[in-house]
C-alpha positions in Angstrom: 107.8 85.1 -14.8 107.1 82.1 -16.8 105.0 79.2 -15.3 105.9 75.7 -15.9 104.7 72.3 -14.7 106.2 69.3 -12.9 104.5 66.6 -14.9 102.5 64.3 -12.6 102.7 60.4 -12.8 106.0 60.3 -14.6 107.9 60.9 -11.4 106.4 60.1 -8.0 108.4 61.4 -4.9 106.9 60.5 -1.5 105.4 63.5 0.2 105.1 65.4 -3.1 103.1 63.1 -5.5 99.3 63.0 -5.0 97.8 59.6 -4.3 95.9 59.3 -7.6 99.2 59.3 -9.6 100.1 55.8 -8.5 97.3 54.5 -10.8 97.8 57.1 -13.5 98.8 56.2 -17.0 99.9 57.8 -20.3 96.4 58.9 -21.2 96.2 61.0 -18.0 99.7 62.4 -18.7 98.7 63.2 -22.3 95.5 65.1 -21.3 97.3 67.1 -18.7 100.1 68.0 -21.1 97.5 69.1 -23.7 95.6 71.1 -21.2 98.8 72.8 -20.1 99.7 73.5 -23.7 96.4 75.1 -24.3 96.4 77.3 -21.3 99.9 78.7 -22.1 102.1 77.0 -19.5 105.7 77.5 -20.4 107.1 74.0 -19.9 106.6 70.4 -18.6 109.3 68.2 -17.2 110.5 64.6 -17.0 113.3 63.2 -14.8 115.9 60.5 -15.3 116.8 57.5 -13.1 117.5 54.1 -14.5 117.4 52.0 -11.4 116.9 53.3 -7.8 118.0 51.1 -4.9 115.1 49.8 -2.8 116.3 51.6 0.3 116.7 54.9 -1.6 113.3 54.6 -3.2 111.6 55.3 0.1 113.0 58.8 0.0 113.5 59.6 -3.7 110.7 57.6 -5.0 110.7 54.5 -7.3 108.8 55.7 -10.3 110.8 57.6 -13.1 109.6 57.3 -16.6 112.2 57.4 -19.3 112.4 61.1 -20.3 113.2 60.5 -23.9 110.3 58.1 -24.6 107.9 60.2 -22.5 108.8 63.7 -24.0 108.7 62.3 -27.5 105.2 61.0 -26.9 104.1 64.2 -25.4 105.7 66.2 -28.3 103.1 64.6 -30.5 100.2 65.6 -28.2 101.2 69.3 -27.8 102.2 72.1 -30.1 103.8 75.0 -28.1 104.8 74.0 -24.6 108.6 73.3 -24.0 109.9 69.9 -23.1 112.3 69.9 -20.2 114.5 67.1 -19.0 114.9 67.7 -15.4 117.5 66.3 -15.3 119.5 64.0 -17.7 122.4 62.7 -15.7 125.5 63.5 -17.8 127.7 60.7 -16.4 125.4 58.1 -17.7 125.8 59.0 -21.4 128.4 59.9 -24.0 127.7 63.5 -25.2 127.1 62.3 -28.7 124.4 59.9 -27.4 122.6 62.8 -25.8 123.1 65.0 -28.9 121.6 62.4 -31.2 118.7 61.4 -29.1 117.6 64.7 -27.7 118.6 66.4 -31.0 116.1 64.2 -32.6 113.5 65.1 -30.0 114.1 68.8 -30.7 113.6 68.3 -34.3 110.4 66.3 -34.1 109.0 68.8 -31.5 109.7 71.7 -33.8 112.4 73.1 -31.5 110.8 72.8 -28.1 113.6 71.0 -26.2 115.2 72.5 -23.1 117.9 70.1 -22.0 118.2 70.0 -18.2 121.4 68.2 -17.1 123.0 67.3 -13.8 126.1 65.7 -12.4 124.3 63.0 -10.5 124.0 62.3 -6.8 123.2 58.6 -6.5 126.5 56.6 -6.3 124.7 53.2 -6.3 123.2 54.0 -9.7 126.6 55.0 -11.1 128.2 51.9 -9.9 125.3 49.7 -11.3 125.7 51.3 -14.7 129.5 51.1 -14.7 130.0 54.9 -14.7 132.7 57.0 -13.1 131.8 58.6 -9.8 134.8 60.3 -8.3 135.5 62.7 -11.2 131.9 63.1 -12.3 132.0 66.9 -11.8 134.9 67.3 -14.1 133.4 64.8 -16.6 130.1 66.7 -16.6 131.9 70.1 -17.3 133.6 68.4 -20.3 130.3 66.8 -21.4 128.5 70.2 -21.4 131.2 71.8 -23.5 131.0 68.8 -25.8 127.2 69.2 -26.0 127.4 72.9 -26.8 129.6 72.0 -29.7 127.4 69.1 -30.9 123.8 69.5 -30.2 123.0 71.8 -33.2 125.7 70.6 -35.5 125.3 67.5 -37.8 129.2 67.3 -38.2 130.4 67.9 -34.7 134.0 67.8 -33.4 135.3 68.2 -30.0 138.6 67.8 -28.2 138.4 67.9 -24.4 139.8 66.3 -21.3 137.4 63.3 -21.4 135.6 63.4 -24.8 137.3 63.6 -28.2 135.8 63.1 -31.6 136.1 64.4 -35.2 135.1 63.4 -38.7 131.6 62.1 -37.6 128.1 62.7 -38.8 125.2 63.0 -36.3 122.1 63.4 -38.3 119.6 64.6 -37.4 120.8 67.2 -35.0 118.7 69.8 -33.0 116.6 72.2 -34.9 117.3 75.1 -32.5 120.6 76.9 -33.3 121.3 76.9 -29.5 119.3 74.5 -27.3 118.8 75.9 -23.9 120.8 73.9 -21.2 119.6 74.2 -17.6 121.8 72.7 -14.9 120.3 71.1 -11.8 122.0 71.1 -8.4 121.9 72.6 -4.9 125.5 73.9 -4.5 127.4 77.1 -5.5 129.4 74.9 -7.8 126.3 73.8 -9.7 125.3 77.4 -10.0 128.7 78.4 -11.3 128.6 75.5 -13.7 125.3 76.8 -15.0 126.5 80.4 -15.4 129.7 79.4 -17.1 128.5 76.5 -19.3 124.7 76.7 -19.5 121.8 78.9 -19.8 119.9 78.4 -16.5 119.9 76.8 -13.1 117.3 74.7 -11.6 118.0 74.0 -8.0 116.3 71.6 -5.7 116.0 71.0 -1.9 116.9 74.7 -0.9 114.8 77.3 0.8 114.2 80.6 -1.0 116.5 82.4 1.3 119.4 80.0 0.6 118.8 80.3 -3.1 118.8 84.1 -3.0 122.1 84.1 -1.1 123.6 81.8 -3.6 122.4 83.9 -6.6 123.9 86.9 -4.9 127.3 85.2 -4.7 127.8 84.6 -8.4 127.9 86.9 -11.4 125.3 85.8 -13.7 125.1 86.4 -17.6 122.3 88.4 -19.1 119.0 86.5 -19.8 120.1 83.8 -17.3 117.2 81.6 -16.4 116.5 80.6 -12.7 114.0 77.9 -12.4 112.5 77.3 -8.9 110.1 74.6 -7.8 107.0 75.2 -5.8 105.7 73.0 -3.0 102.4 71.2 -3.8 99.9 73.9 -4.9 96.1 73.9 -4.5 94.9 76.8 -6.7 91.2 76.0 -6.3 91.4 75.4 -2.6 93.9 78.0 -1.5 94.4 80.6 -4.1 95.9 83.2 -1.8 98.5 80.7 -0.6 99.4 79.9 -4.1 99.9 83.5 -5.0 102.1 84.0 -1.9 104.2 80.9 -2.6 105.0 81.8 -6.2 105.7 85.4 -5.0 108.3 84.3 -2.5 110.0 82.4 -5.4 109.9 85.5 -7.5 111.6 87.4 -4.7 114.3 84.8 -4.3 115.2 85.3 -8.0 113.0 83.0 -10.0 112.6 83.9 -13.7 110.6 80.6 -14.1 108.8 78.3 -11.8 108.0 74.6 -12.1 104.7 74.0 -10.3 103.8 70.9 -8.3 100.1 70.5 -8.3 98.1 68.8 -5.6 95.0 67.0 -7.0 92.6 64.1 -6.4 92.4 62.9 -10.0 93.5 63.6 -13.5 90.3 65.6 -14.1 90.9 67.5 -10.8 94.5 68.2 -11.9 93.3 69.8 -15.1 90.8 71.9 -13.2 93.7 73.0 -10.9 95.7 74.0 -13.9 92.9 76.2 -15.3 92.7 77.9 -11.9 96.4 78.4 -11.7 96.4 79.9 -15.2 93.8 82.4 -14.0 95.8 83.3 -10.9 99.0 83.8 -12.8 97.4 85.7 -15.7 98.1 83.0 -18.2 94.4 82.6 -19.1 
């Protein structure tokens, strides 16, 4: 099972983020990313929200660094670890915008992009950005098909229900012949979307038993990736608990995990990473 990392500081969800992250900056994030890269962690993440309503921020958090700017910066500070958007909201962008921006990221990172995408669940943000809400699921399906036709192709064409284009040049395009696409969500529909149109599923807000039940209900392709999130882990203080928590996710069907790390500071976070690498046989 591959072990990845929820990048601290760049997203701060109440009840999950550690206190030190509120004062953290790019130097902390870069040092942590470099340590994770050196230790052999599989991926790091960055999420997307443009503007979160004040009353929603109390639950979802208010801090969301822009994933393209953040991951491009971290690409220059790392050499191996994969860069995962978790997730880009499809309804906020034309597929060619995503193909151009994240294709460029894939190229400058040497082919390390994993494009995590989602339908979106915050209506207020859709309304603020002037995006369509009611048919966002169908639009997302069409966008994923368009992305598959376009990400690794400098002369893409597509003819779908919502998106149509031809005789255009998008240069540069992604370096990878097939950029992995992971789909976020917490429903059977999101899992089916991932199985039919993507390469992996990254659910949130579900218990391991619920995830296992959903995975059993859908026929999955070979080499399909299931990325499950841990609760906050304390590898130095509670190593046995960490091993058990990751083990439960493996039993639920995880091929990959994104680890949330509990820490008192940036330096303590990096020490926790080293301990986690030892526990999971990365080091």
